[in-house]
DRENLOFI-115485 format. One line per field, with one value per residue: residue number from 1; residue in one letter; x, y, z of N, C-alpha, C in turn. Coordinates in nm, 3 decimals. Example, Ala and Ser with C-alpha at 12.3 -4.5 7.8 and 13.67 -1.06 7.14 Angstrom:
REM DRENLOFI-115485
k = 1 / 2
r = a / s
n.x = 1.319 / 1.285
n.y = -0.569 / -0.225
n.z = 0.780 / 0.708
ca.x = 1.230 / 1.367
ca.y = -0.450 / -0.106
ca.z = 0.780 / 0.714
c.x = 1.320 / 1.290
c.y = -0.330 / 0.003
c.z = 0.780 / 0.787
REM end
This chain:
REM DRENLOFI-115485
k = 1 / 2 / 3 / 4 / 5 / 6 / 7 / 8 / 9 / 10 / 11 / 12 / 13 / 14 / 15 / 16 / 17 / 18 / 19 / 20 / 21 / 22 / 23 / 24 / 25 / 26 / 27 / 28 / 29 / 30 / 31 / 32 / 33 / 34 / 35 / 36 / 37 / 38 / 39 / 40 / 41 / 42 / 43 / 44 / 45 / 46 / 47 / 48 / 49 / 50 / 51 / 52 / 53 / 54 / 55 / 56 / 57 / 58 / 59 / 60 / 61 / 62 / 63 / 64 / 65 / 66 / 67 / 68 / 69 / 70 / 71 / 72 / 73 / 74 / 75 / 76 / 77 / 78 / 79 / 80 / 81 / 82 / 83 / 84 / 85 / 86 / 87 / 88 / 89 / 90 / 91 / 92 / 93 / 94 / 95 / 96 / 97 / 98 / 99 / 100 / 101 / 102 / 103 / 104 / 105 / 106 / 107 / 108 / 109 / 110 / 111 / 112 / 113 / 114 / 115 / 116 / 117 / 118 / 119 / 120 / 121 / 122 / 123 / 124 / 125 / 126 / 127 / 128 / 129 / 130 / 131 / 132 / 133 / 134 / 135 / 136 / 137 / 138 / 139 / 140 / 141 / 142 / 143 / 144 / 145 / 146 / 147 / 148 / 149 / 150 / 151 / 152 / 153 / 154 / 155 / 156 / 157 / 158 / 159 / 160 / 161 / 162 / 163 / 164 / 165 / 166 / 167 / 168 / 169 / 170 / 171 / 172 / 173 / 174 / 175 / 176 / 177 / 178 / 179 / 180 / 181 / 182 / 183 / 184 / 185 / 186 / 187 / 188 / 189 / 190 / 191 / 192 / 193 / 194 / 195 / 196 / 197 / 198 / 199 / 200 / 201 / 202 / 203 / 204 / 205 / 206 / 207 / 208 / 209 / 210 / 211 / 212 / 213 / 214 / 215 / 216
r = m / p / f / r / e / i / n / s / k / m / v / e / a / t / v / i / p / g / q / r / m / f / s / q / r / g / a / m / l / a / y / r / g / d / v / t / f / t / p / n / t / a / g / g / q / g / g / v / t / s / m / i / g / r / r / v / a / g / e / a / t / p / l / m / t / v / e / g / s / g / t / v / m / f / g / h / g / g / h / h / i / q / v / i / g / l / t / g / d / t / l / y / v / e / a / d / r / l / l / a / f / d / g / t / l / e / q / g / t / m / f / m / g / s / q / g / g / v / m / g / m / v / r / g / q / v / t / g / q / g / l / f / t / t / t / l / k / g / h / g / a / v / a / v / m / a / h / g / g / v / i / e / l / p / i / t / p / g / r / p / v / h / v / d / p / q / a / y / v / a / h / h / g / d / v / r / n / k / l / s / t / a / l / g / w / r / d / m / v / g / r / g / s / g / e / a / f / q / l / e / l / s / g / s / g / a / v / y / v / q / a / s / e / e / k / l
n.x = 16.185 / 16.141 / 16.379 / 16.727 / 17.007 / 17.221 / 17.386 / 17.395 / 17.266 / 17.075 / 16.922 / 16.838 / 16.536 / 16.335 / 16.132 / 15.892 / 15.666 / 15.313 / 15.252 / 15.320 / 15.439 / 15.499 / 15.618 / 15.794 / 15.720 / 15.954 / 16.148 / 16.262 / 16.617 / 16.739 / 16.704 / 16.645 / 16.552 / 16.234 / 15.998 / 15.737 / 15.624 / 15.385 / 15.209 / 15.024 / 14.706 / 14.522 / 14.596 / 14.724 / 14.696 / 14.569 / 14.313 / 14.057 / 13.970 / 14.235 / 14.383 / 14.223 / 14.260 / 14.513 / 14.485 / 14.338 / 14.504 / 14.676 / 14.900 / 14.952 / 15.120 / 15.299 / 15.288 / 15.412 / 15.266 / 15.452 / 15.525 / 15.583 / 15.867 / 16.190 / 16.452 / 16.474 / 16.641 / 16.633 / 16.649 / 16.634 / 16.712 / 16.981 / 16.867 / 16.950 / 16.826 / 16.618 / 16.558 / 16.272 / 16.103 / 15.801 / 15.588 / 15.344 / 15.238 / 15.173 / 15.233 / 15.362 / 15.422 / 15.547 / 15.407 / 15.579 / 15.808 / 15.822 / 15.973 / 15.960 / 15.731 / 15.615 / 15.343 / 15.164 / 15.098 / 14.857 / 14.749 / 14.675 / 14.535 / 14.605 / 14.428 / 14.651 / 14.529 / 14.392 / 14.560 / 14.664 / 14.515 / 14.442 / 14.723 / 14.831 / 14.764 / 14.832 / 15.152 / 15.177 / 15.128 / 15.340 / 15.564 / 15.567 / 15.474 / 15.198 / 14.866 / 14.745 / 14.847 / 15.069 / 14.943 / 15.121 / 15.012 / 15.088 / 15.235 / 15.554 / 15.771 / 15.933 / 16.080 / 16.246 / 16.322 / 16.563 / 16.744 / 17.095 / 17.124 / 17.019 / 16.858 / 16.739 / 16.529 / 16.450 / 16.079 / 15.965 / 15.739 / 15.681 / 15.885 / 15.935 / 16.023 / 16.167 / 16.195 / 16.298 / 16.101 / 16.143 / 16.337 / 16.199 / 16.120 / 15.952 / 15.737 / 15.670 / 15.451 / 15.269 / 15.209 / 15.193 / 15.176 / 15.241 / 15.294 / 15.467 / 15.587 / 15.914 / 16.034 / 16.249 / 16.484 / 16.657 / 16.733 / 16.934 / 17.118 / 17.218 / 17.116 / 16.942 / 16.600 / 16.375 / 16.155 / 16.049 / 15.955 / 15.905 / 15.850 / 15.680 / 15.672 / 15.513 / 15.486 / 15.538 / 15.699 / 15.907 / 16.114 / 16.203 / 16.489 / 16.613 / 16.967 / 16.951 / 16.767 / 16.655 / 16.398 / 16.268
n.y = 8.971 / 8.745 / 8.780 / 8.782 / 9.010 / 8.910 / 9.022 / 9.343 / 9.271 / 9.067 / 8.882 / 8.638 / 8.413 / 8.326 / 8.028 / 7.926 / 7.661 / 7.723 / 7.947 / 8.192 / 8.336 / 8.568 / 8.669 / 8.826 / 8.679 / 8.492 / 8.601 / 8.414 / 8.240 / 8.046 / 7.750 / 7.592 / 7.291 / 7.205 / 7.317 / 7.515 / 7.691 / 7.902 / 7.978 / 8.332 / 8.367 / 8.569 / 8.836 / 8.845 / 8.928 / 9.115 / 9.010 / 9.012 / 9.301 / 9.426 / 9.306 / 9.430 / 9.663 / 9.666 / 9.608 / 9.814 / 10.037 / 9.878 / 9.795 / 9.518 / 9.291 / 8.982 / 8.763 / 8.483 / 8.262 / 8.166 / 7.877 / 7.639 / 7.468 / 7.599 / 7.775 / 8.040 / 8.221 / 8.539 / 8.766 / 8.988 / 9.104 / 9.206 / 9.406 / 9.645 / 9.582 / 9.659 / 9.613 / 9.650 / 9.697 / 9.639 / 9.767 / 9.802 / 9.998 / 10.166 / 10.065 / 10.236 / 10.151 / 10.121 / 9.886 / 9.729 / 9.741 / 9.589 / 9.300 / 9.056 / 8.964 / 8.978 / 8.678 / 8.808 / 9.023 / 9.283 / 9.326 / 9.590 / 9.864 / 10.211 / 10.515 / 10.732 / 10.992 / 11.038 / 11.141 / 11.445 / 11.549 / 11.682 / 11.712 / 11.472 / 11.297 / 11.433 / 11.366 / 11.048 / 11.085 / 11.196 / 11.104 / 10.866 / 10.635 / 10.441 / 10.557 / 10.424 / 10.272 / 10.041 / 9.932 / 9.828 / 9.698 / 9.659 / 9.415 / 9.314 / 9.246 / 9.398 / 9.340 / 9.561 / 9.687 / 9.854 / 10.114 / 10.132 / 10.130 / 10.233 / 10.525 / 10.598 / 10.824 / 11.032 / 11.148 / 11.433 / 11.608 / 11.933 / 11.916 / 11.879 / 11.695 / 11.689 / 11.535 / 11.407 / 11.302 / 11.107 / 10.938 / 10.884 / 10.546 / 10.485 / 10.492 / 10.514 / 10.539 / 10.811 / 10.994 / 11.261 / 11.290 / 11.536 / 11.665 / 11.936 / 12.262 / 12.292 / 12.545 / 12.529 / 12.424 / 12.164 / 12.263 / 12.451 / 12.299 / 12.149 / 11.951 / 11.982 / 11.860 / 11.925 / 11.882 / 12.009 / 11.931 / 11.813 / 11.596 / 11.659 / 11.546 / 11.534 / 11.518 / 11.246 / 10.973 / 10.806 / 10.818 / 10.653 / 10.638 / 10.639 / 10.581 / 10.714 / 10.787 / 10.593 / 10.355 / 10.052
n.z = 11.608 / 11.286 / 11.120 / 11.047 / 10.949 / 10.683 / 10.499 / 10.318 / 10.103 / 10.135 / 10.343 / 10.630 / 10.730 / 10.972 / 11.016 / 11.174 / 11.301 / 11.252 / 11.251 / 10.972 / 10.688 / 10.448 / 10.104 / 9.832 / 9.513 / 9.359 / 9.548 / 9.689 / 9.794 / 9.879 / 10.136 / 10.446 / 10.603 / 10.635 / 10.476 / 10.293 / 9.988 / 9.882 / 9.631 / 9.671 / 9.668 / 9.779 / 9.842 / 10.059 / 10.450 / 10.442 / 10.298 / 10.055 / 10.001 / 9.995 / 9.782 / 9.559 / 9.600 / 9.524 / 9.270 / 9.141 / 9.149 / 9.012 / 9.134 / 9.166 / 9.333 / 9.303 / 9.596 / 9.791 / 10.053 / 10.317 / 10.481 / 10.769 / 10.874 / 10.966 / 10.805 / 10.537 / 10.279 / 10.132 / 9.890 / 9.614 / 9.351 / 9.366 / 9.527 / 9.778 / 10.110 / 10.400 / 10.719 / 10.896 / 11.207 / 11.368 / 11.620 / 11.663 / 11.523 / 11.156 / 10.897 / 10.582 / 10.223 / 9.906 / 9.710 / 9.536 / 9.644 / 9.884 / 10.027 / 10.241 / 10.495 / 10.810 / 10.879 / 11.055 / 11.044 / 10.952 / 10.637 / 10.395 / 10.198 / 10.089 / 9.966 / 9.851 / 9.830 / 10.074 / 10.218 / 10.185 / 10.062 / 9.713 / 9.630 / 9.765 / 9.560 / 9.346 / 9.395 / 9.320 / 9.080 / 8.975 / 9.125 / 9.038 / 9.099 / 9.236 / 9.327 / 9.537 / 9.840 / 9.991 / 10.319 / 10.632 / 10.957 / 11.311 / 11.512 / 11.408 / 11.162 / 10.886 / 10.564 / 10.353 / 10.022 / 9.853 / 9.631 / 9.669 / 9.971 / 10.274 / 10.461 / 10.813 / 10.899 / 11.183 / 11.265 / 11.408 / 11.662 / 11.536 / 11.364 / 11.070 / 10.826 / 10.508 / 10.162 / 9.871 / 9.677 / 9.464 / 9.603 / 9.855 / 10.051 / 10.250 / 10.515 / 10.863 / 11.171 / 11.312 / 11.121 / 10.829 / 10.504 / 10.219 / 9.907 / 9.832 / 9.637 / 9.528 / 9.481 / 9.325 / 9.427 / 9.367 / 9.153 / 9.258 / 9.406 / 9.226 / 9.079 / 8.907 / 8.741 / 8.677 / 8.788 / 9.031 / 9.315 / 9.694 / 9.905 / 10.229 / 10.533 / 10.808 / 11.139 / 11.382 / 11.378 / 11.175 / 10.844 / 10.567 / 10.372 / 10.036 / 9.906 / 9.611 / 9.312 / 9.143 / 9.032 / 9.149
ca.x = 16.197 / 16.245 / 16.506 / 16.861 / 17.074 / 17.305 / 17.478 / 17.330 / 17.106 / 17.041 / 16.823 / 16.745 / 16.437 / 16.265 / 15.985 / 15.850 / 15.514 / 15.151 / 15.312 / 15.334 / 15.501 / 15.477 / 15.756 / 15.751 / 15.759 / 16.104 / 16.271 / 16.370 / 16.736 / 16.759 / 16.625 / 16.647 / 16.406 / 16.082 / 15.910 / 15.672 / 15.587 / 15.228 / 15.124 / 14.894 / 14.563 / 14.402 / 14.633 / 14.786 / 14.636 / 14.435 / 14.231 / 14.034 / 14.020 / 14.359 / 14.396 / 14.126 / 14.314 / 14.624 / 14.438 / 14.306 / 14.597 / 14.812 / 15.016 / 14.938 / 15.287 / 15.258 / 15.312 / 15.410 / 15.275 / 15.568 / 15.473 / 15.664 / 16.028 / 16.316 / 16.521 / 16.496 / 16.738 / 16.567 / 16.677 / 16.583 / 16.733 / 17.074 / 16.891 / 16.987 / 16.758 / 16.627 / 16.473 / 16.211 / 16.045 / 15.671 / 15.528 / 15.172 / 15.198 / 15.109 / 15.419 / 15.349 / 15.535 / 15.502 / 15.362 / 15.684 / 15.917 / 15.804 / 16.051 / 15.891 / 15.692 / 15.561 / 15.228 / 15.105 / 15.080 / 14.746 / 14.742 / 14.600 / 14.622 / 14.549 / 14.441 / 14.729 / 14.468 / 14.347 / 14.662 / 14.691 / 14.422 / 14.463 / 14.861 / 14.867 / 14.678 / 15.015 / 15.248 / 15.140 / 15.171 / 15.490 / 15.683 / 15.562 / 15.398 / 15.051 / 14.773 / 14.731 / 15.010 / 15.045 / 14.981 / 15.132 / 14.972 / 15.073 / 15.365 / 15.643 / 15.849 / 15.911 / 16.203 / 16.210 / 16.403 / 16.580 / 16.886 / 17.221 / 17.139 / 16.895 / 16.843 / 16.612 / 16.508 / 16.333 / 16.005 / 15.903 / 15.650 / 15.752 / 16.037 / 15.917 / 16.126 / 16.190 / 16.243 / 16.288 / 15.982 / 16.242 / 16.442 / 16.139 / 16.091 / 15.869 / 15.767 / 15.586 / 15.400 / 15.147 / 15.235 / 15.118 / 15.289 / 15.211 / 15.375 / 15.466 / 15.642 / 16.035 / 16.112 / 16.392 / 16.607 / 16.660 / 16.828 / 17.021 / 17.204 / 17.330 / 17.056 / 16.776 / 16.554 / 16.240 / 16.072 / 16.058 / 15.883 / 15.946 / 15.755 / 15.707 / 15.639 / 15.537 / 15.407 / 15.552 / 15.714 / 16.012 / 16.072 / 16.341 / 16.527 / 16.697 / 17.098 / 16.937 / 16.618 / 16.599 / 16.291 / 16.290
ca.y = 8.975 / 8.666 / 8.803 / 8.793 / 9.052 / 8.845 / 9.140 / 9.449 / 9.247 / 8.924 / 8.831 / 8.504 / 8.435 / 8.201 / 8.004 / 7.886 / 7.599 / 7.731 / 8.110 / 8.234 / 8.468 / 8.674 / 8.725 / 8.846 / 8.566 / 8.492 / 8.623 / 8.283 / 8.236 / 7.909 / 7.750 / 7.497 / 7.244 / 7.162 / 7.497 / 7.515 / 7.800 / 7.883 / 8.118 / 8.350 / 8.498 / 8.619 / 8.953 / 8.833 / 8.954 / 9.213 / 8.964 / 9.039 / 9.465 / 9.476 / 9.289 / 9.485 / 9.788 / 9.703 / 9.567 / 9.907 / 10.095 / 9.852 / 9.739 / 9.393 / 9.295 / 8.848 / 8.726 / 8.353 / 8.255 / 8.072 / 7.829 / 7.530 / 7.480 / 7.606 / 7.918 / 8.108 / 8.328 / 8.618 / 8.862 / 9.026 / 9.168 / 9.277 / 9.571 / 9.704 / 9.521 / 9.715 / 9.560 / 9.749 / 9.641 / 9.725 / 9.736 / 9.829 / 10.124 / 10.136 / 10.083 / 10.237 / 10.145 / 10.055 / 9.729 / 9.608 / 9.705 / 9.471 / 9.185 / 8.987 / 9.034 / 8.868 / 8.735 / 8.816 / 9.193 / 9.318 / 9.412 / 9.707 / 9.976 / 10.373 / 10.602 / 10.866 / 11.134 / 11.067 / 11.235 / 11.569 / 11.603 / 11.682 / 11.708 / 11.342 / 11.250 / 11.443 / 11.246 / 10.958 / 11.095 / 11.227 / 11.002 / 10.730 / 10.545 / 10.447 / 10.661 / 10.368 / 10.278 / 9.957 / 9.931 / 9.684 / 9.698 / 9.539 / 9.374 / 9.247 / 9.290 / 9.371 / 9.360 / 9.612 / 9.686 / 10.009 / 10.081 / 10.244 / 10.177 / 10.350 / 10.561 / 10.625 / 10.995 / 11.063 / 11.269 / 11.466 / 11.731 / 12.040 / 11.901 / 11.786 / 11.630 / 11.713 / 11.453 / 11.389 / 11.176 / 10.990 / 10.869 / 10.806 / 10.436 / 10.436 / 10.561 / 10.460 / 10.580 / 10.888 / 11.082 / 11.307 / 11.348 / 11.651 / 11.745 / 12.084 / 12.276 / 12.318 / 12.649 / 12.496 / 12.333 / 12.099 / 12.320 / 12.489 / 12.190 / 12.115 / 11.800 / 11.991 / 11.791 / 11.977 / 11.811 / 12.075 / 11.903 / 11.775 / 11.562 / 11.695 / 11.428 / 11.575 / 11.464 / 11.193 / 10.818 / 10.762 / 10.809 / 10.582 / 10.724 / 10.526 / 10.680 / 10.663 / 10.815 / 10.524 / 10.311 / 9.926
ca.z = 11.478 / 11.260 / 11.025 / 11.041 / 10.807 / 10.620 / 10.427 / 10.237 / 10.032 / 10.170 / 10.467 / 10.632 / 10.760 / 11.087 / 10.993 / 11.258 / 11.296 / 11.304 / 11.156 / 10.828 / 10.613 / 10.307 / 10.039 / 9.677 / 9.404 / 9.347 / 9.639 / 9.796 / 9.771 / 9.953 / 10.260 / 10.536 / 10.660 / 10.603 / 10.438 / 10.154 / 9.930 / 9.805 / 9.530 / 9.759 / 9.582 / 9.830 / 9.893 / 10.218 / 10.541 / 10.430 / 10.234 / 9.912 / 10.002 / 9.985 / 9.670 / 9.496 / 9.621 / 9.482 / 9.152 / 9.085 / 9.135 / 8.908 / 9.202 / 9.189 / 9.328 / 9.372 / 9.691 / 9.830 / 10.102 / 10.344 / 10.602 / 10.824 / 10.981 / 10.920 / 10.812 / 10.423 / 10.253 / 10.045 / 9.850 / 9.540 / 9.188 / 9.399 / 9.557 / 9.944 / 10.209 / 10.515 / 10.792 / 11.012 / 11.310 / 11.363 / 11.745 / 11.671 / 11.445 / 11.082 / 10.809 / 10.456 / 10.159 / 9.825 / 9.691 / 9.486 / 9.737 / 9.988 / 10.019 / 10.295 / 10.620 / 10.894 / 10.823 / 11.172 / 11.028 / 10.912 / 10.580 / 10.343 / 10.087 / 10.170 / 9.877 / 9.843 / 9.786 / 10.173 / 10.287 / 10.157 / 9.943 / 9.531 / 9.616 / 9.776 / 9.422 / 9.220 / 9.462 / 9.311 / 8.946 / 9.009 / 9.165 / 8.896 / 9.226 / 9.220 / 9.387 / 9.633 / 9.912 / 10.097 / 10.431 / 10.707 / 11.052 / 11.379 / 11.553 / 11.345 / 11.102 / 10.699 / 10.519 / 10.183 / 9.924 / 9.797 / 9.594 / 9.741 / 10.083 / 10.356 / 10.608 / 10.873 / 10.954 / 11.245 / 11.188 / 11.559 / 11.623 / 11.435 / 11.315 / 10.951 / 10.745 / 10.362 / 10.121 / 9.720 / 9.583 / 9.412 / 9.749 / 9.914 / 10.042 / 10.316 / 10.677 / 10.965 / 11.241 / 11.302 / 11.024 / 10.739 / 10.403 / 10.160 / 9.825 / 9.777 / 9.497 / 9.609 / 9.445 / 9.256 / 9.545 / 9.261 / 9.047 / 9.374 / 9.444 / 9.095 / 9.024 / 8.877 / 8.644 / 8.594 / 8.870 / 9.147 / 9.425 / 9.779 / 9.987 / 10.324 / 10.646 / 10.943 / 11.287 / 11.495 / 11.302 / 11.083 / 10.728 / 10.519 / 10.183 / 9.934 / 9.856 / 9.500 / 9.252 / 9.091 / 9.100 / 9.173
c.x = 16.292 / 16.346 / 16.623 / 16.939 / 17.195 / 17.435 / 17.374 / 17.184 / 17.115 / 17.011 / 16.810 / 16.641 / 16.409 / 16.182 / 15.961 / 15.695 / 15.406 / 15.213 / 15.349 / 15.366 / 15.512 / 15.587 / 15.683 / 15.793 / 15.888 / 16.250 / 16.342 / 16.493 / 16.767 / 16.697 / 16.689 / 16.544 / 16.310 / 15.966 / 15.850 / 15.631 / 15.503 / 15.216 / 14.978 / 14.827 / 14.457 / 14.402 / 14.619 / 14.662 / 14.566 / 14.343 / 14.182 / 14.008 / 14.152 / 14.386 / 14.337 / 14.190 / 14.420 / 14.609 / 14.401 / 14.373 / 14.714 / 14.913 / 15.000 / 15.106 / 15.267 / 15.325 / 15.326 / 15.359 / 15.400 / 15.558 / 15.583 / 15.776 / 16.122 / 16.362 / 16.530 / 16.564 / 16.649 / 16.653 / 16.599 / 16.676 / 16.885 / 17.040 / 16.888 / 16.845 / 16.732 / 16.508 / 16.401 / 16.113 / 15.940 / 15.616 / 15.398 / 15.160 / 15.199 / 15.251 / 15.338 / 15.482 / 15.483 / 15.532 / 15.514 / 15.863 / 15.923 / 15.906 / 16.025 / 15.866 / 15.624 / 15.380 / 15.117 / 15.084 / 14.931 / 14.794 / 14.665 / 14.656 / 14.543 / 14.586 / 14.541 / 14.705 / 14.419 / 14.429 / 14.747 / 14.646 / 14.474 / 14.638 / 14.942 / 14.853 / 14.854 / 15.109 / 15.249 / 15.199 / 15.336 / 15.593 / 15.704 / 15.475 / 15.237 / 14.961 / 14.779 / 14.910 / 14.990 / 15.052 / 14.985 / 15.119 / 15.013 / 15.182 / 15.414 / 15.728 / 15.855 / 16.081 / 16.172 / 16.280 / 16.443 / 16.691 / 16.970 / 17.200 / 16.985 / 16.934 / 16.753 / 16.607 / 16.421 / 16.225 / 15.959 / 15.841 / 15.712 / 15.845 / 15.987 / 16.018 / 16.095 / 16.228 / 16.222 / 16.162 / 16.079 / 16.285 / 16.342 / 16.116 / 15.982 / 15.874 / 15.652 / 15.572 / 15.309 / 15.208 / 15.168 / 15.212 / 15.184 / 15.344 / 15.361 / 15.617 / 15.787 / 16.107 / 16.251 / 16.520 / 16.665 / 16.781 / 16.938 / 17.098 / 17.252 / 17.235 / 16.959 / 16.721 / 16.418 / 16.121 / 16.089 / 15.965 / 15.961 / 15.842 / 15.804 / 15.628 / 15.638 / 15.455 / 15.501 / 15.591 / 15.890 / 16.030 / 16.211 / 16.340 / 16.610 / 16.871 / 17.036 / 16.817 / 16.597 / 16.491 / 16.383 / 16.242
c.y = 8.877 / 8.686 / 8.849 / 8.855 / 8.976 / 8.898 / 9.238 / 9.388 / 9.135 / 8.955 / 8.701 / 8.533 / 8.365 / 8.146 / 7.938 / 7.754 / 7.663 / 7.901 / 8.117 / 8.328 / 8.526 / 8.696 / 8.713 / 8.717 / 8.588 / 8.534 / 8.531 / 8.234 / 8.073 / 7.912 / 7.610 / 7.473 / 7.246 / 7.292 / 7.470 / 7.682 / 7.795 / 7.986 / 8.178 / 8.447 / 8.592 / 8.773 / 8.971 / 8.911 / 9.026 / 9.148 / 9.040 / 9.175 / 9.466 / 9.432 / 9.354 / 9.609 / 9.807 / 9.652 / 9.722 / 10.040 / 10.045 / 9.821 / 9.619 / 9.332 / 9.116 / 8.810 / 8.576 / 8.377 / 8.129 / 7.981 / 7.669 / 7.559 / 7.500 / 7.743 / 7.918 / 8.186 / 8.396 / 8.727 / 8.913 / 9.156 / 9.266 / 9.396 / 9.513 / 9.630 / 9.620 / 9.662 / 9.629 / 9.645 / 9.718 / 9.690 / 9.842 / 9.952 / 10.040 / 10.143 / 10.157 / 10.245 / 10.091 / 9.917 / 9.621 / 9.627 / 9.614 / 9.330 / 9.078 / 9.054 / 8.910 / 8.844 / 8.749 / 9.010 / 9.212 / 9.409 / 9.495 / 9.770 / 10.100 / 10.481 / 10.724 / 10.999 / 11.147 / 11.133 / 11.328 / 11.601 / 11.601 / 11.647 / 11.558 / 11.276 / 11.267 / 11.345 / 11.151 / 10.959 / 11.141 / 11.164 / 10.833 / 10.626 / 10.525 / 10.544 / 10.579 / 10.300 / 10.141 / 9.976 / 9.792 / 9.744 / 9.610 / 9.539 / 9.255 / 9.309 / 9.267 / 9.383 / 9.428 / 9.632 / 9.841 / 9.996 / 10.202 / 10.233 / 10.241 / 10.417 / 10.606 / 10.758 / 11.001 / 11.182 / 11.309 / 11.572 / 11.867 / 12.052 / 11.852 / 11.765 / 11.633 / 11.562 / 11.447 / 11.271 / 11.098 / 10.872 / 10.842 / 10.633 / 10.378 / 10.483 / 10.524 / 10.584 / 10.697 / 11.051 / 11.122 / 11.347 / 11.437 / 11.723 / 11.862 / 12.123 / 12.307 / 12.441 / 12.632 / 12.468 / 12.258 / 12.159 / 12.435 / 12.444 / 12.142 / 11.969 / 11.820 / 11.921 / 11.823 / 11.937 / 11.912 / 12.034 / 11.841 / 11.756 / 11.581 / 11.593 / 11.508 / 11.475 / 11.402 / 11.021 / 10.844 / 10.760 / 10.717 / 10.626 / 10.658 / 10.642 / 10.675 / 10.750 / 10.687 / 10.450 / 10.154 / 9.870
c.z = 11.413 / 11.127 / 11.079 / 10.891 / 10.766 / 10.583 / 10.400 / 10.206 / 10.055 / 10.355 / 10.497 / 10.771 / 10.894 / 11.027 / 11.108 / 11.228 / 11.318 / 11.248 / 11.070 / 10.813 / 10.491 / 10.248 / 9.878 / 9.610 / 9.391 / 9.414 / 9.702 / 9.723 / 9.775 / 10.110 / 10.285 / 10.575 / 10.610 / 10.567 / 10.271 / 10.105 / 9.875 / 9.767 / 9.624 / 9.677 / 9.621 / 9.871 / 10.034 / 10.287 / 10.520 / 10.341 / 10.082 / 9.905 / 9.942 / 9.836 / 9.536 / 9.484 / 9.534 / 9.306 / 9.052 / 9.094 / 9.045 / 8.982 / 9.242 / 9.234 / 9.387 / 9.458 / 9.664 / 9.936 / 10.173 / 10.470 / 10.651 / 10.922 / 10.927 / 10.904 / 10.605 / 10.432 / 10.150 / 10.049 / 9.700 / 9.406 / 9.221 / 9.488 / 9.702 / 10.041 / 10.320 / 10.588 / 10.904 / 11.097 / 11.343 / 11.545 / 11.757 / 11.612 / 11.271 / 10.973 / 10.683 / 10.338 / 10.009 / 9.812 / 9.646 / 9.568 / 9.842 / 9.944 / 10.085 / 10.427 / 10.687 / 10.844 / 10.959 / 11.138 / 10.961 / 10.763 / 10.478 / 10.266 / 10.143 / 10.026 / 9.911 / 9.867 / 9.967 / 10.260 / 10.183 / 10.036 / 9.797 / 9.570 / 9.669 / 9.632 / 9.313 / 9.259 / 9.336 / 9.146 / 8.937 / 9.028 / 9.062 / 8.996 / 9.184 / 9.325 / 9.502 / 9.699 / 9.989 / 10.251 / 10.526 / 10.865 / 11.147 / 11.444 / 11.498 / 11.260 / 10.937 / 10.675 / 10.347 / 10.114 / 9.851 / 9.726 / 9.646 / 9.869 / 10.161 / 10.461 / 10.691 / 10.944 / 11.049 / 11.213 / 11.367 / 11.514 / 11.619 / 11.407 / 11.185 / 10.866 / 10.570 / 10.270 / 9.959 / 9.718 / 9.570 / 9.541 / 9.841 / 9.907 / 10.110 / 10.457 / 10.720 / 11.105 / 11.281 / 11.239 / 10.917 / 10.625 / 10.304 / 10.052 / 9.805 / 9.651 / 9.604 / 9.577 / 9.362 / 9.331 / 9.463 / 9.176 / 9.123 / 9.386 / 9.341 / 9.039 / 8.938 / 8.717 / 8.569 / 8.696 / 9.026 / 9.267 / 9.526 / 9.875 / 10.103 / 10.454 / 10.712 / 11.074 / 11.361 / 11.402 / 11.273 / 10.942 / 10.707 / 10.368 / 10.190 / 9.904 / 9.660 / 9.465 / 9.189 / 9.122 / 9.080 / 9.008
REM end
């Protein structure tokens, strides 16, 4: 894993010759060594298809290709940072939450309607997130951003996890998501806002939840 957590809002990445990384533009805080930063116009590892997917969704988050030899410190907007390690599975995360990730990971997009049918599409409208979400697959590490810190909740067969859509950050594993009405659950806990929905995640994997309902 190339990321070392300096504190809750900064990470340091090791850049090795012959291996590239991708980061959100403007996320570099400082670096040591012979490191280059190049605007990435090819949509990352996923190529043109990935780029088109994000453009259709209105989620084109500019990326930088990071190469060379040295260390780079990343952070953005004072957001909390969570480092997620992938061991062959797929991470589903909104594009604007990506701070930096290994170039070895295969990048793509997924139409949210393909998980949960119409309700998956509704989720995009309710949360203010696009109908497409970014996918990163393979072996490597990803640094994602969130408000107020992040907790990882395991998802096991027969024990789905229900999440406030606004607090959802990302998930990985063999997981299906479904948006359902919450029957006034937000009102019952004193935080009613007229959005009586909850995101149900089932299967085997994990979901990352932020301690806030704020968008990035």
